[in-house]
C-alpha positions in Angstrom: 54.3 -18.7 233.7 51.3 -18.4 231.4 47.9 -19.8 232.1 45.4 -20.8 229.6 41.8 -22.0 229.7 40.1 -25.0 228.4 40.0 -23.6 224.9 43.3 -22.1 224.6 42.6 -18.6 225.6 45.2 -16.9 227.7 43.9 -16.3 231.2 46.6 -14.4 232.9 50.4 -14.6 233.2 52.3 -14.6 236.9 55.8 -13.7 237.4 57.4 -14.3 240.9 60.4 -12.4 242.4 61.9 -10.6 245.3 61.7 -7.4 246.2 64.6 -5.9 244.3 63.1 -6.2 241.1 59.5 -4.5 242.1 58.6 -1.0 241.1 60.5 1.4 243.5 57.3 3.4 244.2 55.5 0.2 245.2 58.0 -0.9 247.6 58.4 2.6 249.3 54.8 2.5 249.7 55.0 -0.9 251.5 58.1 0.1 253.6 56.2 3.3 254.7 53.2 1.4 255.8 54.8 -1.6 257.5 58.5 -0.4 258.2 59.2 -3.2 260.5 58.3 -5.9 257.9 60.5 -7.5 255.4 59.2 -8.1 251.9 59.6 -11.8 251.2 58.0 -12.6 247.7 56.3 -10.6 245.1 53.7 -12.5 242.7 52.8 -10.3 239.6 49.8 -11.2 237.8 49.0 -9.8 234.3 45.5 -10.2 233.0 45.4 -10.0 229.0 42.1 -8.5 229.1 41.1 -4.8 228.9 44.2 -2.6 229.6 46.5 -5.7 230.5 45.8 -5.0 234.2 48.5 -6.0 236.5 47.7 -6.9 240.3 50.5 -7.7 242.8 50.3 -10.0 245.7 53.2 -9.5 248.1 54.2 -11.6 250.9 55.7 -9.4 254.1 56.9 -10.7 257.4 58.4 -10.2 260.7 59.8 -12.4 263.2 56.2 -13.3 264.6 53.8 -12.1 261.9 53.1 -12.6 258.0 51.0 -10.7 256.0 49.8 -11.0 252.1 49.1 -7.7 250.5 47.1 -7.1 247.1 48.2 -4.1 245.3 46.4 -2.6 242.3 46.6 0.9 240.9 48.6 1.7 243.8 45.8 0.8 246.1 46.9 -1.6 248.8 44.9 -3.9 251.0 45.8 -6.7 253.5 44.4 -9.9 252.3 45.8 -12.2 255.2 47.4 -11.7 258.5 49.1 -14.7 260.2 50.9 -15.0 263.6 53.5 -17.1 264.3 53.1 -19.5 267.1 
């Protein structure tokens, strides 16, 4: 999916896929940090300016918890954590 600005400029591209299509080193980094979580969804955001930077938003979950992760330049941060009632 490609997103454009009001004047037709390319803002970013978005690809969504499952863990089997994500880079192996990134999958390993997530599994090492969160061994009890399953990777549910990966969003890849490609920004066209500069070096064509890629940022990943990853949803991981267990039976009682979900987390969203932001990964850019192989640096990972938790952007959300939700406990299931």
